[in-house]
C-alpha positions as a printed Julia matrix, in Angstrom:
223×3 Matrix{Float64}:
  15.85  51.51  -21.96
  14.76  54.67  -20.14
  11.82  56.79  -19.03
   9.97  59.09  -21.41
  11.56  62.17  -19.84
  15.04  60.68  -20.22
  14.18  59.74  -23.82
  13.23  63.36  -24.54
  16.63  64.5   -23.25
  18.44  61.92  -25.38
  16.55  62.97  -28.52
  17.08  66.7   -28.01
  20.79  66.15  -27.33
  21.21  64.42  -30.71
  22.05  61.03  -29.25
  19.32  59.21  -31.22
  19.63  58.05  -34.83
  16.91  56.65  -37.09
  18.2   54.7   -40.08
  21.62  56.25  -39.56
  20.4   59.88  -39.4
  20.3   61.96  -36.21
  16.72  62.82  -35.22
  16.45  65.52  -32.55
  12.85  66.67  -33.02
  10.43  65.4   -30.38
   7.33  63.68  -31.75
   9.0   62.42  -34.93
   7.01  59.42  -36.16
   8.78  56.2   -37.12
   7.66  52.73  -38.2
   8.39  49.38  -36.5
  10.81  48.55  -39.34
  13.02  51.63  -38.8
  16.45  51.12  -37.2
  16.74  53.18  -34.01
  20.09  53.69  -32.29
  21.13  55.43  -29.09
  24.87  55.91  -29.42
  26.19  52.59  -30.7
  23.28  50.57  -29.26
  20.56  49.41  -31.66
  17.2   49.17  -29.92
  14.83  46.26  -30.35
  11.08  46.47  -29.94
  10.08  45.66  -26.37
   8.25  42.39  -25.78
   4.68  43.05  -24.64
   3.97  41.69  -21.17
   0.69  41.12  -19.36
   0.79  40.41  -15.62
  -2.2   39.78  -13.36
  -1.84  40.38   -9.62
  -4.2   39.75   -6.71
  -3.58  42.99   -4.84
  -3.54  42.87   -1.03
  -4.46  45.73    1.3
  -1.84  48.31    2.14
  -0.31  48.69   -1.33
  -0.78  51.77   -3.5
  -1.18  51.5    -7.27
   1.69  53.73   -8.4
   5.17  53.17   -9.82
   6.85  54.68   -6.75
   5.91  56.71   -3.7
   7.87  59.65   -2.24
   6.47  58.81    1.2
   8.01  55.36    1.09
   4.73  53.44    1.19
   4.5   49.98   -0.35
   3.59  50.04   -4.03
   2.18  47.37   -6.31
   5.48  47.34   -8.23
   7.2   45.6    -5.31
   4.89  42.6    -5.74
   5.67  42.18   -9.46
   9.36  43.08   -9.35
  10.36  39.61  -10.6
   7.55  39.18  -13.16
   9.56  40.48  -16.14
  12.44  42.78  -17.03
  10.24  45.14  -19.06
   8.75  48.24  -17.42
   5.09  47.42  -16.84
   2.41  49.78  -15.55
  -0.91  49.32  -13.72
  -4.04  49.44  -15.88
  -6.18  51.83  -13.84
  -5.99  51.98  -10.07
  -7.22  50.35   -6.89
  -6.97  52.48   -3.76
  -4.7   51.46   -0.9
  -7.34  49.55    1.07
  -9.0   47.86   -1.92
  -7.93  44.32   -2.82
  -8.33  42.12   -5.86
  -7.73  41.86   -9.59
  -5.23  44.28  -11.1
  -3.61  44.06  -14.53
  -0.16  45.46  -15.34
   1.27  45.73  -18.84
   3.55  47.69  -21.16
   0.94  47.53  -23.95
  -0.11  51.17  -24.24
  -2.87  50.54  -26.77
  -4.5   47.92  -24.58
  -4.2   50.14  -21.51
  -5.93  52.96  -23.36
  -8.75  50.64  -24.44
  -9.27  49.08  -21.0
  -9.37  52.41  -19.17
 -11.42  54.53  -21.57
 -15.06  54.8   -20.38
 -16.44  54.46  -23.91
 -15.39  50.8   -24.01
 -17.5   49.92  -20.97
 -15.04  47.46  -19.44
 -16.84  45.28  -16.88
 -15.72  45.39  -13.24
 -17.29  43.36  -10.41
 -16.72  44.07   -6.7
 -17.48  42.26   -3.47
 -18.55  44.95   -0.99
 -18.8   44.6     2.8
 -20.52  47.49    4.64
 -20.39  48.67    8.23
 -24.17  48.13    8.56
 -26.99  46.42    6.65
 -28.01  48.15    3.41
 -31.61  49.39    3.54
 -33.88  48.27    0.71
 -34.65  51.84   -0.34
 -30.92  52.6    -0.59
 -30.4   49.5    -2.7
 -33.11  50.69   -5.09
 -31.59  54.19   -5.21
 -28.22  52.75   -6.23
 -29.97  50.58   -8.84
 -31.77  53.6   -10.3
 -28.69  55.83  -10.25
 -27.26  58.33   -7.82
 -25.99  61.87   -8.16
 -22.43  62.4    -6.9
 -20.38  65.6    -6.77
 -18.83  64.82  -10.15
 -21.99  63.67  -11.89
 -24.65  60.99  -12.15
 -23.59  57.36  -11.77
 -25.62  54.22  -12.43
 -24.32  50.74  -11.68
 -24.88  47.86  -14.09
 -26.04  45.45  -11.36
 -26.2   45.19   -7.58
 -27.41  42.35   -5.34
 -26.87  40.83   -1.93
 -24.4   37.94   -2.0
 -25.12  34.31   -1.16
 -28.6   33.66    0.18
 -29.08  37.39    0.77
 -29.47  37.09    4.54
 -26.4   39.21    5.31
 -27.47  42.67    4.15
 -23.96  44.03    4.7
 -22.47  42.01    1.84
 -23.14  42.81   -1.8
 -21.93  42.16   -5.29
 -21.73  45.25   -7.5
 -21.01  45.5   -11.22
 -20.18  48.71  -13.05
 -17.98  50.01  -15.85
 -17.15  53.5   -14.55
 -13.47  54.21  -13.97
 -13.98  57.26  -11.75
 -11.74  57.6    -8.72
 -12.99  55.74   -5.6
 -16.38  55.41   -7.28
 -17.65  52.38   -5.31
 -16.71  53.87   -1.95
 -18.24  57.23   -2.86
 -21.56  55.67   -3.89
 -22.07  54.18   -0.44
 -20.61  57.15    1.43
 -23.22  59.33   -0.28
 -25.91  57.26    1.46
 -24.23  57.16    4.87
 -22.42  53.81    4.71
 -18.75  52.96    5.17
 -17.16  50.13    3.23
 -15.16  47.92    5.58
 -13.9   45.6     2.85
 -13.76  46.08   -0.92
 -12.48  43.39   -3.26
 -12.45  43.54   -7.06
 -13.24  40.01   -8.22
 -13.54  40.62  -11.99
 -11.82  43.05  -14.34
 -12.42  42.81  -18.1
 -13.26  39.12  -17.75
 -10.14  38.36  -15.66
 -10.61  36.83  -12.2
  -8.35  35.98   -9.27
  -9.24  32.29   -9.36
  -6.34  30.14   -8.1
  -4.28  33.31   -7.52
  -3.51  33.83   -3.8
  -3.51  37.33   -2.35
  -0.24  39.11   -3.09
   0.78  36.77   -5.91
   0.99  37.35   -9.65
   0.86  35.33  -12.87
   1.43  35.93  -16.58
  -1.72  36.0   -18.71
  -2.22  33.12  -21.1
  -2.24  33.8   -24.85
  -6.0   33.08  -24.88
  -6.57  35.72  -22.21
  -4.48  38.28  -24.1
  -6.39  37.57  -27.32
  -9.69  37.93  -25.45
  -8.64  41.36  -24.11
  -7.63  42.48  -27.6
 -11.1   41.57  -28.9
 -12.98  43.56  -26.25
């Protein structure tokens, strides 16, 4: 019914009751069976939603932007009435698979590095990738924030176009794919995430969204 900050204000002001008693201490733990009221309104547990979007270029992965730039939330504004949030981020110029949900536990699991969630990217470079640079990326490369090693890297298709590659990794570091190639003197001209945690953009046009199937949700919960 409101943001976390607004909820804090409501609690501190004494507007929230649990099982008929005013609770004004932040961080008070309750169970799903407790009756929570704000004024005369009894709250119900929010339905969990899982929305997959094929992100186009030019959109930023935030809830809103003070500079007025287009955000991913505009694309999914009609997906559901619940407040959903992006799971991780894709930078403004990166396209592809992005999951949004209000399931906090799943978000935590899918974004924590210890779970090793698989991500696959289609990379297009400004110039052909030299063989020795390919091997260096395979063996691991030292960036300003530490050592990074991809899970797999290979030229796409028949391998004749050395500017196009498929890259798999599980790191969630900011702009990690772009920074790997920038370190070796390349610029990525197109970056598309084609797989995230087993989800793909198959049959999902750029800029469109769909609700995950129950099988897909169950698969994510088992990861």
